[in-house]
Each structure stands twice: as structure tokens, then as C-alpha cells.
PyMOL Python script that loads the backbone (N, CA, C, O; Angstrom):
from pymol import cmd

cmd.read_pdbstr("""\
ATOM      1  N   MET A   1     105.523  93.808  96.770  1.00  0.00           N
ATOM      2  CA  MET A   1     104.272  93.222  97.236  1.00  0.00           C
ATOM      3  C   MET A   1     103.493  94.312  97.713  1.00  0.00           C
ATOM      4  O   MET A   1     103.936  95.078  98.568  1.00  0.00           O
ATOM      5  N   ARG A   2     102.343  94.431  97.207  1.00  0.00           N
ATOM      6  CA  ARG A   2     101.280  95.435  97.749  1.00  0.00           C
ATOM      7  C   ARG A   2     100.804  95.109  99.008  1.00  0.00           C
ATOM      8  O   ARG A   2     100.818  93.937  99.386  1.00  0.00           O
ATOM      9  N   GLU A   3     100.332  96.118  99.785  1.00  0.00           N
ATOM     10  CA  GLU A   3      99.613  95.956 101.018  1.00  0.00           C
ATOM     11  C   GLU A   3      98.211  95.220 100.802  1.00  0.00           C
ATOM     12  O   GLU A   3      97.808  94.310 101.527  1.00  0.00           O
ATOM     13  N   GLU A   4      97.550  95.722  99.743  1.00  0.00           N
ATOM     14  CA  GLU A   4      96.280  95.206  99.429  1.00  0.00           C
ATOM     15  C   GLU A   4      96.042  94.910  97.963  1.00  0.00           C
ATOM     16  O   GLU A   4      96.666  95.609  97.165  1.00  0.00           O
ATOM     17  N   TYR A   5      95.326  94.084  97.545  1.00  0.00           N
ATOM     18  CA  TYR A   5      95.044  93.826  96.148  1.00  0.00           C
ATOM     19  C   TYR A   5      93.484  93.874  95.940  1.00  0.00           C
ATOM     20  O   TYR A   5      92.698  93.453  96.789  1.00  0.00           O
ATOM     21  N   GLU A   6      93.105  94.422  94.738  1.00  0.00           N
ATOM     22  CA  GLU A   6      91.739  94.537  94.245  1.00  0.00           C
ATOM     23  C   GLU A   6      91.303  93.244  93.726  1.00  0.00           C
ATOM     24  O   GLU A   6      91.810  92.869  92.668  1.00  0.00           O
ATOM     25  N   LEU A   7      90.441  92.504  94.307  1.00  0.00           N
ATOM     26  CA  LEU A   7      90.144  91.155  93.805  1.00  0.00           C
ATOM     27  C   LEU A   7      88.616  91.189  93.107  1.00  0.00           C
ATOM     28  O   LEU A   7      88.130  90.128  92.715  1.00  0.00           O
ATOM     29  N   LYS A   8      87.981  92.276  92.986  1.00  0.00           N
ATOM     30  CA  LYS A   8      86.545  92.244  92.628  1.00  0.00           C
ATOM     31  C   LYS A   8      86.344  91.612  91.216  1.00  0.00           C
ATOM     32  O   LYS A   8      85.280  91.062  90.930  1.00  0.00           O
ATOM     33  N   HIS A   9      87.395  91.700  90.326  1.00  0.00           N
ATOM     34  CA  HIS A   9      87.282  91.422  88.926  1.00  0.00           C
ATOM     35  C   HIS A   9      88.009  90.035  88.856  1.00  0.00           C
ATOM     36  O   HIS A   9      88.319  89.614  87.742  1.00  0.00           O
ATOM     37  N   GLY A  10      88.272  89.371  89.860  1.00  0.00           N
ATOM     38  CA  GLY A  10      88.956  87.966  89.792  1.00  0.00           C
ATOM     39  C   GLY A  10      88.024  86.921  89.452  1.00  0.00           C
ATOM     40  O   GLY A  10      86.816  87.160  89.473  1.00  0.00           O
ATOM     41  N   ARG A  11      88.476  85.772  89.137  1.00  0.00           N
ATOM     42  CA  ARG A  11      87.662  84.618  88.899  1.00  0.00           C
ATOM     43  C   ARG A  11      88.165  83.350  89.518  1.00  0.00           C
ATOM     44  O   ARG A  11      89.373  83.253  89.731  1.00  0.00           O
ATOM     45  N   PRO A  12      87.401  82.424  89.810  1.00  0.00           N
ATOM     46  CA  PRO A  12      87.966  81.212  90.520  1.00  0.00           C
ATOM     47  C   PRO A  12      88.891  80.493  89.690  1.00  0.00           C
ATOM     48  O   PRO A  12      88.798  80.539  88.463  1.00  0.00           O
ATOM     49  N   ASN A  13      89.805  79.810  90.301  1.00  0.00           N
ATOM     50  CA  ASN A  13      90.871  79.017  89.608  1.00  0.00           C
ATOM     51  C   ASN A  13      90.022  77.779  89.133  1.00  0.00           C
ATOM     52  O   ASN A  13      89.323  77.077  89.864  1.00  0.00           O
ATOM     53  N   PRO A  14      90.216  77.632  87.710  1.00  0.00           N
ATOM     54  CA  PRO A  14      89.523  76.411  87.094  1.00  0.00           C
ATOM     55  C   PRO A  14      90.132  75.113  87.472  1.00  0.00           C
ATOM     56  O   PRO A  14      89.460  74.082  87.441  1.00  0.00           O
ATOM     57  N   TYR A  15      91.352  75.121  87.821  1.00  0.00           N
ATOM     58  CA  TYR A  15      92.135  73.945  88.230  1.00  0.00           C
ATOM     59  C   TYR A  15      92.011  73.409  89.714  1.00  0.00           C
ATOM     60  O   TYR A  15      92.363  72.280  90.055  1.00  0.00           O
ATOM     61  N   ALA A  16      91.476  74.348  90.536  1.00  0.00           N
ATOM     62  CA  ALA A  16      91.304  74.078  91.933  1.00  0.00           C
ATOM     63  C   ALA A  16      90.447  72.771  92.294  1.00  0.00           C
ATOM     64  O   ALA A  16      90.769  72.000  93.198  1.00  0.00           O
ATOM     65  N   ALA A  17      89.465  72.635  91.586  1.00  0.00           N
ATOM     66  CA  ALA A  17      88.608  71.383  91.759  1.00  0.00           C
ATOM     67  C   ALA A  17      89.446  70.097  91.463  1.00  0.00           C
ATOM     68  O   ALA A  17      89.170  69.061  92.068  1.00  0.00           O
ATOM     69  N   ARG A  18      90.379  70.128  90.626  1.00  0.00           N
ATOM     70  CA  ARG A  18      91.159  68.913  90.283  1.00  0.00           C
ATOM     71  C   ARG A  18      91.918  68.358  91.498  1.00  0.00           C
ATOM     72  O   ARG A  18      92.070  67.149  91.670  1.00  0.00           O
ATOM     73  N   ILE A  19      92.403  69.333  92.362  1.00  0.00           N
ATOM     74  CA  ILE A  19      93.208  68.680  93.394  1.00  0.00           C
ATOM     75  C   ILE A  19      92.434  68.156  94.669  1.00  0.00           C
ATOM     76  O   ILE A  19      92.899  67.287  95.407  1.00  0.00           O
ATOM     77  N   GLY A  20      91.349  68.698  94.837  1.00  0.00           N
ATOM     78  CA  GLY A  20      90.370  68.148  95.850  1.00  0.00           C
ATOM     79  C   GLY A  20      90.767  68.766  97.194  1.00  0.00           C
ATOM     80  O   GLY A  20      91.732  69.522  97.305  1.00  0.00           O
ATOM     81  N   ALA A  21      89.979  68.408  98.202  1.00  0.00           N
ATOM     82  CA  ALA A  21      90.108  68.866  99.537  1.00  0.00           C
ATOM     83  C   ALA A  21      91.358  68.498 100.206  1.00  0.00           C
ATOM     84  O   ALA A  21      91.879  69.298 100.984  1.00  0.00           O
ATOM     85  N   ARG A  22      91.917  67.281  99.953  1.00  0.00           N
ATOM     86  CA  ARG A  22      93.354  66.868 100.486  1.00  0.00           C
ATOM     87  C   ARG A  22      94.395  67.700  99.811  1.00  0.00           C
ATOM     88  O   ARG A  22      95.344  68.174 100.437  1.00  0.00           O
ATOM     89  N   GLY A  23      94.224  67.866  98.602  1.00  0.00           N
ATOM     90  CA  GLY A  23      95.323  68.532  97.891  1.00  0.00           C
ATOM     91  C   GLY A  23      95.314  70.128  98.318  1.00  0.00           C
ATOM     92  O   GLY A  23      96.358  70.763  98.465  1.00  0.00           O
ATOM     93  N   ARG A  24      94.113  70.639  98.482  1.00  0.00           N
ATOM     94  CA  ARG A  24      94.054  72.024  99.095  1.00  0.00           C
ATOM     95  C   ARG A  24      94.704  72.124 100.378  1.00  0.00           C
ATOM     96  O   ARG A  24      95.456  73.070 100.613  1.00  0.00           O
ATOM     97  N   ALA A  25      94.477  71.235 101.212  1.00  0.00           N
ATOM     98  CA  ALA A  25      94.975  71.212 102.637  1.00  0.00           C
ATOM     99  C   ALA A  25      96.631  71.120 102.518  1.00  0.00           C
ATOM    100  O   ALA A  25      97.354  71.826 103.221  1.00  0.00           O
ATOM    101  N   GLU A  26      97.095  70.269 101.648  1.00  0.00           N
ATOM    102  CA  GLU A  26      98.524  70.146 101.503  1.00  0.00           C
ATOM    103  C   GLU A  26      99.075  71.476 100.853  1.00  0.00           C
ATOM    104  O   GLU A  26     100.159  71.924 101.224  1.00  0.00           O
ATOM    105  N   LEU A  27      98.346  72.085  99.910  1.00  0.00           N
ATOM    106  CA  LEU A  27      98.894  73.291  99.378  1.00  0.00           C
ATOM    107  C   LEU A  27      98.867  74.436 100.476  1.00  0.00           C
ATOM    108  O   LEU A  27      99.727  75.317 100.478  1.00  0.00           O
ATOM    109  N   LEU A  28      97.946  74.391 101.317  1.00  0.00           N
ATOM    110  CA  LEU A  28      97.832  75.512 102.451  1.00  0.00           C
ATOM    111  C   LEU A  28      99.111  75.190 103.349  1.00  0.00           C
ATOM    112  O   LEU A  28      99.890  76.101 103.628  1.00  0.00           O
ATOM    113  N   ARG A  29      99.302  74.008 103.757  1.00  0.00           N
ATOM    114  CA  ARG A  29     100.578  73.731 104.564  1.00  0.00           C
ATOM    115  C   ARG A  29     101.753  74.127 103.886  1.00  0.00           C
ATOM    116  O   ARG A  29     102.650  74.704 104.500  1.00  0.00           O
ATOM    117  N   TRP A  30     101.845  73.845 102.544  1.00  0.00           N
ATOM    118  CA  TRP A  30     103.158  74.446 101.873  1.00  0.00           C
ATOM    119  C   TRP A  30     103.172  75.935 101.912  1.00  0.00           C
ATOM    120  O   TRP A  30     104.180  76.530 102.292  1.00  0.00           O
ATOM    121  N   TRP A  31     102.038  76.595 101.516  1.00  0.00           N
ATOM    122  CA  TRP A  31     102.074  78.078 101.482  1.00  0.00           C
ATOM    123  C   TRP A  31     102.507  78.580 102.817  1.00  0.00           C
ATOM    124  O   TRP A  31     103.403  79.421 102.899  1.00  0.00           O
ATOM    125  N   ALA A  32     101.885  78.080 103.898  1.00  0.00           N
ATOM    126  CA  ALA A  32     102.152  78.663 105.251  1.00  0.00           C
ATOM    127  C   ALA A  32     103.798  78.488 105.588  1.00  0.00           C
ATOM    128  O   ALA A  32     104.384  79.311 106.292  1.00  0.00           O
ATOM    129  N   GLY A  33     104.379  77.475 105.078  1.00  0.00           N
ATOM    130  CA  GLY A  33     105.832  77.308 105.298  1.00  0.00           C
ATOM    131  C   GLY A  33     106.603  78.189 104.460  1.00  0.00           C
ATOM    132  O   GLY A  33     107.639  78.717 104.864  1.00  0.00           O
ATOM    133  N   ALA A  34     106.097  78.377 103.222  1.00  0.00           N
ATOM    134  CA  ALA A  34     106.829  79.189 102.174  1.00  0.00           C
ATOM    135  C   ALA A  34     106.816  80.614 102.527  1.00  0.00           C
ATOM    136  O   ALA A  34     107.730  81.350 102.158  1.00  0.00           O
ATOM    137  N   THR A  35     105.750  81.074 103.278  1.00  0.00           N
ATOM    138  CA  THR A  35     105.524  82.589 103.452  1.00  0.00           C
ATOM    139  C   THR A  35     106.113  82.924 104.865  1.00  0.00           C
ATOM    140  O   THR A  35     106.213  84.103 105.207  1.00  0.00           O
ATOM    141  N   ALA A  36     106.489  81.939 105.660  1.00  0.00           N
ATOM    142  CA  ALA A  36     106.876  82.298 106.949  1.00  0.00           C
ATOM    143  C   ALA A  36     108.166  82.978 107.029  1.00  0.00           C
ATOM    144  O   ALA A  36     108.547  83.439 108.105  1.00  0.00           O
ATOM    145  N   ASN A  37     108.934  83.082 105.862  1.00  0.00           N
ATOM    146  CA  ASN A  37     110.255  83.759 105.963  1.00  0.00           C
ATOM    147  C   ASN A  37     110.139  85.200 105.222  1.00  0.00           C
ATOM    148  O   ASN A  37     111.139  85.867 104.956  1.00  0.00           O
ATOM    149  N   VAL A  38     108.824  85.609 104.918  1.00  0.00           N
ATOM    150  CA  VAL A  38     108.690  87.011 104.161  1.00  0.00           C
ATOM    151  C   VAL A  38     108.685  87.969 105.212  1.00  0.00           C
ATOM    152  O   VAL A  38     108.016  87.881 106.241  1.00  0.00           O
ATOM    153  N   ARG A  39     109.555  88.997 104.870  1.00  0.00           N
ATOM    154  CA  ARG A  39     109.593  90.118 105.812  1.00  0.00           C
ATOM    155  C   ARG A  39     109.260  91.427 104.907  1.00  0.00           C
ATOM    156  O   ARG A  39     109.854  91.625 103.847  1.00  0.00           O
ATOM    157  N   VAL A  40     108.365  92.212 105.357  1.00  0.00           N
ATOM    158  CA  VAL A  40     107.976  93.388 104.500  1.00  0.00           C
ATOM    159  C   VAL A  40     108.754  94.524 105.098  1.00  0.00           C
ATOM    160  O   VAL A  40     108.687  94.775 106.302  1.00  0.00           O
ATOM    161  N   LEU A  41     109.533  95.250 104.210  1.00  0.00           N
ATOM    162  CA  LEU A  41     110.236  96.480 104.670  1.00  0.00           C
ATOM    163  C   LEU A  41     109.487  97.715 104.477  1.00  0.00           C
ATOM    164  O   LEU A  41     108.760  97.849 103.492  1.00  0.00           O
ATOM    165  N   PRO A  42     109.626  98.657 105.387  1.00  0.00           N
ATOM    166  CA  PRO A  42     109.026 100.050 105.151  1.00  0.00           C
ATOM    167  C   PRO A  42     109.529 100.679 103.821  1.00  0.00           C
ATOM    168  O   PRO A  42     110.590 100.248 103.368  1.00  0.00           O
ATOM    169  N   ASP A  43     108.935 101.553 103.228  1.00  0.00           N
ATOM    170  CA  ASP A  43     109.283 102.079 102.005  1.00  0.00           C
ATOM    171  C   ASP A  43     110.589 102.680 101.875  1.00  0.00           C
ATOM    172  O   ASP A  43     111.285 102.473 100.881  1.00  0.00           O
ATOM    173  N   ASP A  44     111.023 103.551 103.014  1.00  0.00           N
ATOM    174  CA  ASP A  44     112.148 104.204 103.034  1.00  0.00           C
ATOM    175  C   ASP A  44     113.298 103.184 103.190  1.00  0.00           C
ATOM    176  O   ASP A  44     114.372 103.442 102.645  1.00  0.00           O
ATOM    177  N   VAL A  45     113.162 102.156 103.827  1.00  0.00           N
ATOM    178  CA  VAL A  45     114.251 101.097 103.857  1.00  0.00           C
ATOM    179  C   VAL A  45     114.407 100.288 102.555  1.00  0.00           C
ATOM    180  O   VAL A  45     115.481  99.935 102.070  1.00  0.00           O
ATOM    181  N   ALA A  46     113.230 100.057 102.081  1.00  0.00           N
ATOM    182  CA  ALA A  46     113.257  99.414 100.738  1.00  0.00           C
ATOM    183  C   ALA A  46     113.935 100.216  99.588  1.00  0.00           C
ATOM    184  O   ALA A  46     114.464  99.635  98.640  1.00  0.00           O
ATOM    185  N   ARG A  47     113.901 101.572  99.705  1.00  0.00           N
ATOM    186  CA  ARG A  47     114.561 102.386  98.677  1.00  0.00           C
ATOM    187  C   ARG A  47     116.083 102.259  98.899  1.00  0.00           C
ATOM    188  O   ARG A  47     116.832 102.295  97.922  1.00  0.00           O
ATOM    189  N   GLU A  48     116.540 102.120 100.081  1.00  0.00           N
ATOM    190  CA  GLU A  48     117.949 102.086 100.366  1.00  0.00           C
ATOM    191  C   GLU A  48     118.593 100.768 100.152  1.00  0.00           C
ATOM    192  O   GLU A  48     119.820 100.663 100.129  1.00  0.00           O
ATOM    193  N   PHE A  49     117.771  99.731  99.991  1.00  0.00           N
ATOM    194  CA  PHE A  49     118.190  98.324  99.810  1.00  0.00           C
ATOM    195  C   PHE A  49     117.233  97.750  98.773  1.00  0.00           C
ATOM    196  O   PHE A  49     116.273  97.049  99.094  1.00  0.00           O
ATOM    197  N   PRO A  50     117.528  98.071  97.534  1.00  0.00           N
ATOM    198  CA  PRO A  50     116.582  97.650  96.365  1.00  0.00           C
ATOM    199  C   PRO A  50     116.649  96.151  95.994  1.00  0.00           C
ATOM    200  O   PRO A  50     115.750  95.636  95.331  1.00  0.00           O
ATOM    201  N   ASP A  51     117.658  95.499  96.402  1.00  0.00           N
ATOM    202  CA  ASP A  51     117.804  94.043  96.080  1.00  0.00           C
ATOM    203  C   ASP A  51     118.214  93.153  97.235  1.00  0.00           C
ATOM    204  O   ASP A  51     118.642  93.645  98.279  1.00  0.00           O
ATOM    205  N   THR A  52     118.090  91.883  97.062  1.00  0.00           N
ATOM    206  CA  THR A  52     118.439  90.855  98.123  1.00  0.00           C
ATOM    207  C   THR A  52     119.853  90.994  98.579  1.00  0.00           C
ATOM    208  O   THR A  52     120.142  91.062  99.774  1.00  0.00           O
ATOM    209  N   GLU A  53     120.771  91.039  97.571  1.00  0.00           N
ATOM    210  CA  GLU A  53     122.188  91.114  97.924  1.00  0.00           C
ATOM    211  C   GLU A  53     122.593  92.324  98.898  1.00  0.00           C
ATOM    212  O   GLU A  53     123.254  92.148  99.921  1.00  0.00           O
ATOM    213  N   SER A  54     122.160  93.476  98.498  1.00  0.00           N
ATOM    214  CA  SER A  54     122.519  94.655  99.374  1.00  0.00           C
ATOM    215  C   SER A  54     121.739  94.506 100.750  1.00  0.00           C
ATOM    216  O   SER A  54     122.291  94.931 101.765  1.00  0.00           O
ATOM    217  N   THR A  55     120.549  93.953 100.829  1.00  0.00           N
ATOM    218  CA  THR A  55     119.818  93.864 102.105  1.00  0.00           C
ATOM    219  C   THR A  55     120.626  92.807 102.922  1.00  0.00           C
ATOM    220  O   THR A  55     120.948  93.110 104.071  1.00  0.00           O
ATOM    221  N   VAL A  56     120.967  91.624 102.431  1.00  0.00           N
ATOM    222  CA  VAL A  56     121.673  90.610 103.106  1.00  0.00           C
ATOM    223  C   VAL A  56     123.081  91.099 103.626  1.00  0.00           C
ATOM    224  O   VAL A  56     123.466  90.786 104.753  1.00  0.00           O
ATOM    225  N   GLU A  57     123.843  91.882 102.768  1.00  0.00           N
ATOM    226  CA  GLU A  57     125.028  92.478 103.144  1.00  0.00           C
ATOM    227  C   GLU A  57     124.987  93.286 104.337  1.00  0.00           C
ATOM    228  O   GLU A  57     125.762  93.143 105.282  1.00  0.00           O
ATOM    229  N   ALA A  58     123.972  94.222 104.262  1.00  0.00           N
ATOM    230  CA  ALA A  58     123.864  95.145 105.448  1.00  0.00           C
ATOM    231  C   ALA A  58     123.463  94.388 106.640  1.00  0.00           C
ATOM    232  O   ALA A  58     124.009  94.683 107.703  1.00  0.00           O
ATOM    233  N   LEU A  59     122.539  93.403 106.611  1.00  0.00           N
ATOM    234  CA  LEU A  59     122.065  92.729 107.819  1.00  0.00           C
ATOM    235  C   LEU A  59     123.149  91.918 108.372  1.00  0.00           C
ATOM    236  O   LEU A  59     123.172  91.710 109.585  1.00  0.00           O
ATOM    237  N   ARG A  60     124.101  91.412 107.555  1.00  0.00           N
ATOM    238  CA  ARG A  60     125.297  90.556 107.971  1.00  0.00           C
ATOM    239  C   ARG A  60     126.242  91.571 108.729  1.00  0.00           C
ATOM    240  O   ARG A  60     126.832  91.192 109.741  1.00  0.00           O
ATOM    241  N   LEU A  61     126.383  92.798 108.273  1.00  0.00           N
ATOM    242  CA  LEU A  61     127.162  93.782 108.938  1.00  0.00           C
ATOM    243  C   LEU A  61     126.435  94.139 110.333  1.00  0.00           C
ATOM    244  O   LEU A  61     127.125  94.345 111.332  1.00  0.00           O
ATOM    245  N   VAL A  62     125.274  94.197 110.373  1.00  0.00           N
ATOM    246  CA  VAL A  62     124.533  94.521 111.671  1.00  0.00           C
ATOM    247  C   VAL A  62     124.856  93.319 112.634  1.00  0.00           C
ATOM    248  O   VAL A  62     125.154  93.547 113.806  1.00  0.00           O
ATOM    249  N   VAL A  63     124.801  92.116 112.166  1.00  0.00           N
ATOM    250  CA  VAL A  63     125.014  90.994 113.004  1.00  0.00           C
ATOM    251  C   VAL A  63     126.465  91.029 113.615  1.00  0.00           C
ATOM    252  O   VAL A  63     126.660  90.769 114.802  1.00  0.00           O
ATOM    253  N   LYS A  64     127.490  91.371 112.721  1.00  0.00           N
ATOM    254  CA  LYS A  64     128.716  91.487 113.134  1.00  0.00           C
ATOM    255  C   LYS A  64     128.970  92.577 114.214  1.00  0.00           C
ATOM    256  O   LYS A  64     129.724  92.425 115.175  1.00  0.00           O
ATOM    257  N   LEU A  65     128.279  93.648 113.950  1.00  0.00           N
ATOM    258  CA  LEU A  65     128.478  94.762 114.964  1.00  0.00           C
ATOM    259  C   LEU A  65     127.808  94.566 116.268  1.00  0.00           C
ATOM    260  O   LEU A  65     128.211  95.139 117.280  1.00  0.00           O
ATOM    261  N   ARG A  66     126.784  93.757 116.262  1.00  0.00           N
ATOM    262  CA  ARG A  66     126.179  93.449 117.491  1.00  0.00           C
ATOM    263  C   ARG A  66     126.934  92.489 118.321  1.00  0.00           C
ATOM    264  O   ARG A  66     126.723  92.408 119.531  1.00  0.00           O
ATOM    265  N   ALA A  67     127.795  91.769 117.721  1.00  0.00           N
ATOM    266  CA  ALA A  67     128.717  90.675 118.341  1.00  0.00           C
ATOM    267  C   ALA A  67     129.826  91.495 119.058  1.00  0.00           C
ATOM    268  O   ALA A  67     130.328  91.040 120.085  1.00  0.00           O
ATOM    269  N   VAL A  68     130.206  92.636 118.573  1.00  0.00           N
ATOM    270  CA  VAL A  68     131.265  93.378 119.256  1.00  0.00           C
ATOM    271  C   VAL A  68     130.869  94.042 120.480  1.00  0.00           C
ATOM    272  O   VAL A  68     129.956  94.867 120.514  1.00  0.00           O
ATOM    273  N   LYS A  69     131.622  93.650 121.589  1.00  0.00           N
ATOM    274  CA  LYS A  69     131.315  94.153 122.872  1.00  0.00           C
ATOM    275  C   LYS A  69     132.081  95.641 123.108  1.00  0.00           C
ATOM    276  O   LYS A  69     133.256  95.773 122.764  1.00  0.00           O
ATOM    277  N   PRO A  70     131.441  96.579 123.628  1.00  0.00           N
ATOM    278  CA  PRO A  70     132.033  97.778 123.966  1.00  0.00           C
ATOM    279  C   PRO A  70     133.294  97.621 125.026  1.00  0.00           C
ATOM    280  O   PRO A  70     133.259  96.790 125.933  1.00  0.00           O
ATOM    281  N   ASN A  71     134.273  98.402 124.837  1.00  0.00           N
ATOM    282  CA  ASN A  71     135.489  98.051 125.635  1.00  0.00           C
ATOM    283  C   ASN A  71     135.243  99.097 126.852  1.00  0.00           C
ATOM    284  O   ASN A  71     135.112 100.307 126.670  1.00  0.00           O
ATOM    285  N   GLY A  72     135.202  98.486 128.067  1.00  0.00           N
ATOM    286  CA  GLY A  72     134.901  99.386 129.322  1.00  0.00           C
ATOM    287  C   GLY A  72     136.125 100.131 129.647  1.00  0.00           C
ATOM    288  O   GLY A  72     135.997 101.131 130.354  1.00  0.00           O
ATOM    289  N   SER A  73     137.310  99.787 129.230  1.00  0.00           N
ATOM    290  CA  SER A  73     138.525 100.523 129.641  1.00  0.00           C
ATOM    291  C   SER A  73     138.579 101.946 128.961  1.00  0.00           C
ATOM    292  O   SER A  73     139.178 102.877 129.500  1.00  0.00           O
ATOM    293  N   GLU A  74     137.915 102.074 127.729  1.00  0.00           N
ATOM    294  CA  GLU A  74     137.778 103.368 127.038  1.00  0.00           C
ATOM    295  C   GLU A  74     136.977 104.485 127.803  1.00  0.00           C
ATOM    296  O   GLU A  74     137.211 105.694 127.808  1.00  0.00           O
ATOM    297  N   ARG A  75     135.959 103.787 128.456  1.00  0.00           N
ATOM    298  CA  ARG A  75     135.083 104.792 129.279  1.00  0.00           C
ATOM    299  C   ARG A  75     135.893 105.256 130.435  1.00  0.00           C
ATOM    300  O   ARG A  75     135.794 106.440 130.755  1.00  0.00           O
ATOM    301  N   LYS A  76     136.631 104.517 131.057  1.00  0.00           N
ATOM    302  CA  LYS A  76     137.406 104.897 132.316  1.00  0.00           C
ATOM    303  C   LYS A  76     138.502 105.824 131.949  1.00  0.00           C
ATOM    304  O   LYS A  76     138.840 106.695 132.751  1.00  0.00           O
ATOM    305  N   LYS A  77     139.108 105.699 130.745  1.00  0.00           N
ATOM    306  CA  LYS A  77     140.192 106.613 130.291  1.00  0.00           C
ATOM    307  C   LYS A  77     139.574 107.943 129.946  1.00  0.00           C
ATOM    308  O   LYS A  77     140.207 108.971 130.186  1.00  0.00           O
ATOM    309  N   ARG A  78     138.312 107.991 129.368  1.00  0.00           N
ATOM    310  CA  ARG A  78     137.817 109.364 129.077  1.00  0.00           C
ATOM    311  C   ARG A  78     137.375 110.002 130.347  1.00  0.00           C
ATOM    312  O   ARG A  78     137.567 111.209 130.491  1.00  0.00           O
ATOM    313  N   GLY A  79     136.808 109.311 131.270  1.00  0.00           N
ATOM    314  CA  GLY A  79     136.360 109.753 132.497  1.00  0.00           C
ATOM    315  C   GLY A  79     137.417 110.313 133.344  1.00  0.00           C
ATOM    316  O   GLY A  79     137.126 111.210 134.135  1.00  0.00           O
ATOM    317  N   ALA A  80     138.702 109.838 133.249  1.00  0.00           N
ATOM    318  CA  ALA A  80     139.693 110.150 134.172  1.00  0.00           C
ATOM    319  C   ALA A  80     140.429 111.618 133.663  1.00  0.00           C
ATOM    320  O   ALA A  80     141.215 112.211 134.402  1.00  0.00           O
ATOM    321  N   ARG A  81     140.107 112.057 132.461  1.00  0.00           N
ATOM    322  CA  ARG A  81     140.748 113.300 132.084  1.00  0.00           C
ATOM    323  C   ARG A  81     140.149 114.524 132.675  1.00  0.00           C
ATOM    324  O   ARG A  81     140.623 115.631 132.416  1.00  0.00           O
TER     325      ARG A  81
END
""", "prot")
cmd.dss("prot")
cmd.show_as("cartoon", "prot")
cmd.util.cbc("prot")
cmd.orient("prot")
């Protein structure tokens, strides 16, 4: 997905008039809900995770690592030496 799109050569949607104001409002509500889950990755991160599967796998690993609590006894052992 691009940051910006050039729309100066665009044209109005010929079917938009068919759905009316009520249909447009419903479409806007749907679009707001559909795009709420979109996350834009920086270019360097997107190169490392080119597809959905690799991105999800990495994020699940991060979630598991965040759940692991550091063991305080290791710190004490290292400091005692």
C-alpha cells in the first residue's frame, strides 16, 4: 500500500449514485471497521517479513517471549562470584 496516491486523473464512480446516501453511510461504516486492523510496517521491517505467514510467526514468538519472566536467582548467582 502506498503512502500517497495520485488521483488527479481519476473519475467519479458511476455506480455511487445507485446506492444513495443511506448506502454510502453503510459503506463508510463497513470500511471503517475493515481498515481498523490494518498496520503499516516500515520498509526495513516489511523486507524482512514479506508475507503474512512470516509476520504472524514472528509476532507469536514475540508474544511468547514477553510472557517469559526473567529468573531473579540467575542475577544473584552472577553477582555472588
